[in-house]
Steps between C-alpha positions, in 0.01 A plus 500: 500500500642839405559762761209724391260210474597388846439846644160542333382143553300556818338825372233456227362855563747784479382857568671767292515827697610856442569657830482881518546514878744305717255484787277275290755229475473316833120514536472370146724201565310428826169515312624257231646261749172483693341385178773233438704685244868529567635671196471827302666661201591868535528725196781751475272782390551686831806571707313344797550157358870490581448578864189273522708198390735521791236605753283200415785251497648631826157476671373180325817315392312197369256708288590480136558831319552524123551793272297492185595786279883482441565664161846651551819307530626732785206398714642150541793635705279704725270201562794267573582730791137478624322220678277417206435133437469500113495737201254506211467697173191571292722472184844367429803604294838341456650767719263418782566132470877568520448701827270231635758226433751690716245567773474257796122561527253264327355656183150482356496628140181570311388373154189594309543315170602139399820645352599658834417180685725308257779753531489492885477118493810484291671725767414237764192642662215257590299747715361816335256772557230516226439881460278677407274197498174669409658658188713207395228232471426402856396130553500418133865602463603313810331181369709534181814562705441179693486293184838639381676552839359248749791551735452875546285635788341849491414776737213680339464878535329785319124550513453221757192510732327266741324291236787503249745404772311180563468431131873540446592292803313198371743480204771236532784741417385793730610473862463868596303813426616843585320837493397823664131401544587325822615833664322794364636850541171627653540241776851610573405868494212434741696263720232241435714199601197276589374529142840392362496202735145405414554510127811286523323248722208474260734434206700244690178321608387494135834361394482213750181390331686425173636148462850618417526707818290309750799414717623861561 
């Protein structure tokens, strides 16, 4: 099992979060853990993300924190000096792959087409993010990918909601879904931590009703 697949294995639901205030970080993690979710991906769209990574990991060392939006090679160095558990990109270039290969952190690259999946497969990746899923063919595309690349497992992101998350997670080659619908900005702004917990609990309960996930 590759490093990134081992890290993600226990976490079928991955909230993707943009934090505008550092004081949201710890209550958010607490709300997610109460629901049974022990992972989140932070975007690098705010300066808060950098401080939030270290604050979360110092307070909850076993909580998994990934970064989902690495698009610049220089960011790899900064993230290596942080406590982040893994790095992801919404798109991939040769330059990013070179930086990732010299980084000790597990890397989750994204692919949106069969050509990109093939290219990353040839580079040795067996775990990819399928992004943006709703634009790139959704379930139908993933079913075609499975026929051609049965060994590759996907984390689906982009336009995912409660119902589509369950649909994706029933596919044999999808082990994770990631998205911002699990943690809405309005809930963060209103400090509505119970609503975040409740939504996550409901989705986990629905997931356990599916044969593939009945043992989680």
